[in-house]
N, C-alpha and C positions, 0 to 999 in steps of 0.2 A: 575822605581828606578833597574833594573836589566840592562835594555838597555841601562841606562845611565851611570854605572860600565864598561856595554862592549864598549859603545863608548868612552869612558874615556882609557880603557886600548888598544884599537886599535888606539886611538889618539897617546897614547905613543910608543906603536910599530911602528907607520908610524913616528916618531919623530927619534927615535933609528935607523929605517932604515934608513934613510936620512942619518943618520952621518956615515951608512956603518955596521951597526951591523944586521950580517947575519942570527942570530936568531930571530933578529924580523923580518926581510924581510919573514922567515919559517912563522911565526906567521900571517902576513900578507897574505901570500899564500895561507894559509888554512883556513883561514878567509872568504876569498874572491874565492876559488876555489868553492862552487855552484852556484856563479851569475857566474863566468868562465864556467861551466859546462852548465850552463841552456842558456846562448847566445848561445856557441857552439851548443846546441842541436835544437835553433831556427832556427839555419842556415844550419845546417847538413842535418836535419831530417831525414831520418830513414840511411843513410849512416855513419858506425859508427866508419869507416877510416876517413874521413872527419873530423868526431865531434870528434877525437882524435887529427888531427892538427889543429884542430878551439881551441880545448882547450889549445894546447901547444902554439898557437900564444896570447890566450888571457893571458898565465902566462909571458910570454914575454912582454905582454901590463902592466902589474901590475908591473914590474920591470923597466921598463922604465916613466911608471904613478909616481911611490914611487918619483923615481930622480927629475921627471922634478915639481910634486906639487905646488902650491904654495897658503896658507891656504885662501890670500884675496881673489883668484878666486871662493870661495864656497869651499863646503864641498867634500872630496874626495872619498866618494863612488860616488857621481854623477861624477867627474872628470874620476874614474876609469871608469865606465860604459861605458862611449863616447870613451874612450883610446880604450877598451877593444871591444866594436863595431867597431869601424874604424880600429884597426889591422884586424878582420875577414875577413872584407868588402873586405882590403887591399890583403889578404891571396887568397880569392875568388877570384876576378880579376885577380892575378898572374895568376893564373891554365891555362895551355893550355887546348885546345878547348877539345884534346881529353880524356880529365880526365870530363869533364861538359858532352859531350856526350854519352851516351850508346847506343853502337849502337846497340844491343841487343834488349832495349827496342825500337829503332826506328823500327827496322823490325816485330817486334810484329803486327797482325792487330790487331785495336781499333774501338770500336764502333765510328762511326760518332756522333757529337752531332749535336741538329738542324739544320737546314741549316738558311741560309739568311733569305727565303720567308715566312719559321715555324716562325722565329724569327718575321719578322715583322707582320704575320697575327697572332700571340699572343699580339700583342702589341697592334695592332687596337681592337683586341679583349677585351684586359686589359682596355684600354682607353673608351671603351663603357660600362663596367662593373665597371667604376671606380664609377659612382655615387651610387651602391649599397655597397662598401667596404669602410671598415677605413681605415685613412691613415696610421696606422700601418699594415692592409692587404695590400694596396698598394704597398708601400716600399718594404714588404716581395715578393710580388708576382715579382715588378720590379727586384729586386736583384736578385731571383730566375731564371729568363728570361736572365739576364745581364750574371749570372755568371755560371748557367748551374748545382747548386746544393745547397743544404741545407747548407751544412756547409760552403762552398763558399761564399754564400748569408750572412751568418753570419759574419763572419769575415770583408767581405764588410760591412757592414752596423754598427762593432761592436757590438752584440746583441749577446746573447746568443742563442744557437743551437734552444733547445727548444723553445724559443719567437719565433723563424724565423719559425718552425715545425708547434707549435700550430696556426701561422698567416696565415700561408698556408692551412692548415687544413678548418681553418673557410672560409677564401676566397672560396677554392675548394666546400665547401658545399654551399655557398651563390650563387655561380655560378652554380653548378648544380640543385639548384630551378630555375633559371631566362633561364637557358637554357639546360634543360633535353633531354637526350637521347645524350648529345655531346661528351660523355665521350670517 
C-alpha cells in the first residue's frame, strides 16, 4: 500500500517534471539520489572524488532521462538506471589515462601472485582430487585458483563470500586427508 502510494507520487512528479515543473524535478532528484550514489560507488570504488564526479553525471542523466522517458517502453526506474549507468560509463571512458593510472601505485612493490607453472600444477592436482570433492567445492577451488582470492572468487561465481570460504575450507580438509604433509 505504502509502495503504491510512493509510486503514484513519483509518477505524478515525473509527469510534472516532463511539463517543466522544477519542483517536481527536484522531488525526482531526491527520490533517486540513493540509486545514483549507489551506482557511483560501484564504479568509483574507494576514489571519493571520482564518486562525486560520477554522482554529478548521474544527476545530469536523471534530468535527461526525465525529458526522454516514454511510458510505453517500460517503467521509469529501470529506464533511469540504464541511463545513469551509461552516463557513468561514458564519463569513465572520457577520462584521460593520466587520471586512471596512479603512478605511485605502479611504483609500489607488489607481492607477485602465483606463477603460470604453479597455477597449471595446482589445476592438475585439482583434476586428480576432483573425484573426492563436491561440485561446490570444485567450483570454489577453480574460481579461487583463477582469481587468486576468496572475495574475487565469490564475485566471479556470484556466491556469498561465506559460501566460497566454507567450500574452500571443506576442500582443503579433504585434500589434507588425501595428500597429508603437502601443506
